[in-house]
C-alpha positions in Angstrom: -17.0 28.5 26.4 -18.0 27.3 23.0 -14.4 27.9 21.7 -13.1 25.7 24.6 -15.5 22.9 23.7 -14.5 23.3 20.0 -10.8 22.9 21.0 -11.6 19.8 23.1 -13.5 18.2 20.2 -10.5 18.9 18.0 -8.3 17.0 20.5 -10.8 14.1 20.6 -11.0 14.0 16.8 -7.2 13.8 16.6 -7.1 10.8 18.9 -9.8 9.1 16.8 -7.8 9.7 13.6 -4.6 8.3 15.2 -6.5 5.3 16.4 -8.1 4.7 13.0 -4.7 5.1 11.3 -3.1 2.7 13.7 -5.9 0.1 13.0 -5.4 0.6 9.2 -1.6 0.1 9.6 -2.2 -3.2 11.6 -4.6 -4.3 8.9 -2.1 -3.5 6.1 0.5 -5.6 8.0 -1.9 -8.5 8.3 -2.7 -8.4 4.6 1.0 -8.1 3.7 1.8 -11.2 5.8 -1.0 -13.1 4.2 0.2 -12.3 0.7 3.7 -13.3 1.5 2.6 -16.5 3.1 0.6 -17.4 0.0 3.5 -16.6 -2.3 6.3 -18.3 -0.5 4.7 -20.8 1.9 1.5 -21.8 0.1 -0.6 -21.1 3.1 -3.2 -18.4 3.8 -4.4 -16.4 6.8 -8.1 -16.9 6.4 -10.1 -13.7 6.9 -7.4 -11.0 6.4 -9.5 -9.4 3.6 -12.6 -9.5 5.8 -10.8 -7.9 8.8 -9.3 -5.2 6.6 -12.8 -4.4 5.2 -14.2 -3.9 8.7 -11.2 -1.8 9.8 -11.5 0.4 6.7 -15.2 1.0 7.3 -14.8 1.9 11.0 -11.7 4.0 10.6 -13.4 6.0 7.9 -16.2 7.1 10.2 -13.7 7.8 12.9 -12.1 10.4 10.6 -15.3 12.3 9.9 -15.1 14.5 13.0 -11.5 15.5 12.2 -12.5 16.3 8.6 -15.4 18.5 9.8 -13.5 20.4 12.4 -10.6 21.1 10.1 -12.9 21.9 7.1 -11.1 19.4 5.0 -14.2 18.1 3.2 -14.3 18.8 -0.6 -16.6 21.6 -1.7 -17.2 23.4 -5.0 -16.4 27.0 -4.2 -16.1 28.7 -7.6 -19.2 30.9 -7.0 -18.8 30.8 -3.2 -15.7 33.0 -3.2 -17.4 35.7 -5.2 -20.3 36.1 -2.8 -20.5 38.7 0.0 -19.4 37.6 3.4 -23.0 37.5 5.0 -24.2 35.3 2.1 -21.3 32.8 2.4 -21.8 32.7 6.2 -25.5 31.9 5.7 -24.7 29.2 3.1 -22.2 27.7 5.5 -24.8 27.3 8.2 -27.4 26.0 5.7 -24.9 23.5 4.5 -24.3 22.3 8.1 -28.0 22.0 8.7 -28.5 19.9 5.6 -25.6 17.7 6.5 -27.1 17.3 10.0 -30.4 16.3 8.5 -28.7 13.7 6.3 -26.5 12.4 9.1 -29.5 11.9 11.4 -30.8 9.2 9.0 -27.5 7.7 8.4 -26.5 7.5 12.1 -29.9 6.2 13.2 -29.8 3.5 10.5 -26.3 2.5 11.6 -27.3 2.3 15.3 -30.4 0.3 14.3 -28.3 -2.2 12.3 -25.9 -2.6 15.3 -28.8 -3.2 17.7 -30.5 -5.7 15.4 -27.3 -7.7 14.9 -26.8 -7.7 18.6 -30.3 -9.0 19.3 -30.3 -11.6 16.5 -26.7 -12.7 17.0 -26.0 -12.3 13.3 -22.6 -13.6 12.0 -20.9 -13.1 8.7 -21.2 -15.8 6.1 -17.4 -16.3 6.0 -15.0 -18.8 7.5 -14.4 -16.4 10.4 -18.2 -16.2 11.2 -17.6 -12.8 12.7 -20.4 -11.6 15.0 -21.7 -8.6 13.0 -22.3 -6.4 16.0 -18.6 -6.1 16.6 -17.6 -4.3 13.4 -20.9 -2.5 13.3 -20.3 -1.2 16.8 -17.1 0.6 15.8 -18.6 1.8 12.6 -21.7 3.2 14.4 -19.6 4.7 17.1 -17.7 6.8 14.6 -21.0 8.0 13.1 -22.5 8.8 16.6 -19.4 10.8 17.6 -19.5 12.7 14.2 -23.2 13.4 14.6 -22.6 14.9 18.1 -19.7 17.0 16.8 -21.9 18.1 13.9 -24.7 19.2 16.2 -22.2 21.4 18.2 -20.5 22.9 15.1 -23.9 23.7 13.6 -25.1 25.5 16.8 -21.7 27.2 17.2 -21.9 28.5 13.6 -25.5 29.5 14.0 -24.8 31.5 17.1 -21.9 33.3 15.3 -24.2 34.0 12.4 -26.9 35.5 14.6 -24.2 37.7 16.2 -23.1 38.7 12.7 -19.6 37.4 13.4 -19.1 36.3 9.8 -15.3 35.8 10.3 -16.0 33.3 13.1 -18.6 31.4 10.9 -15.9 31.2 8.2 -13.4 29.9 10.7 -15.8 27.3 12.0 -17.5 26.1 8.8 -16.3 28.1 5.8 -14.2 27.0 2.9 -10.5 27.5 3.8 -8.7 30.2 1.9 -5.6 29.4 -0.1 -3.4 31.0 2.6 -5.0 28.8 5.2 -4.5 25.7 3.2 -0.8 26.6 2.5 -0.2 27.3 6.2 -1.7 24.0 7.3 0.2 22.0 4.7 3.5 23.7 5.7 2.9 23.9 9.4 5.5 21.2 10.3 8.2 22.4 7.9 9.7 25.0 10.2 10.0 22.5 13.1 11.7 20.0 10.8 14.1 22.6 9.5 14.9 23.7 13.0 15.6 20.1 14.0 17.9 19.6 11.1 19.8 22.7 11.8 20.2 21.7 15.5 21.4 18.3 14.5 24.0 19.8 12.1 
């Protein structure tokens, strides 16, 4: 059951990453058009830098869940790889618990900021006068989704640790091995090579 939930969360995280990436692409196009208009037409699209800042902040939080589920976060593992499997599994769960504790404060603060902006009707001190609750909503939403995913991953890893299933803990929350990193980085190469061969 937990494995099925984990798979569904991976699918959700992929959709969020794609949505965030698409938003960043649109933002980059807007900024590019603004730069070209300034250069050749002497006019400017007011607020392109502000919009791109909002998009970057929101899309970053939308990628957190994907990073967690794919264990892509940067960790110092020089000593970690030398420790016995039960110790590394315990450290993985402790690391998740500490991250959960930190994210509780960060997420609650983000939600509070959103609610406060909503109630006060705060706007940015720019020409756009953007209602602050709009970008804060998307920013806080990414953090809330990440916090929920983090709760599940922590519980999943803890259950696996109590069952002494250290391989599962490593698969859920451990530092990826070199072989796993290479496999993930080259996962699409076989498909591309097959397509080229078929086209030839």
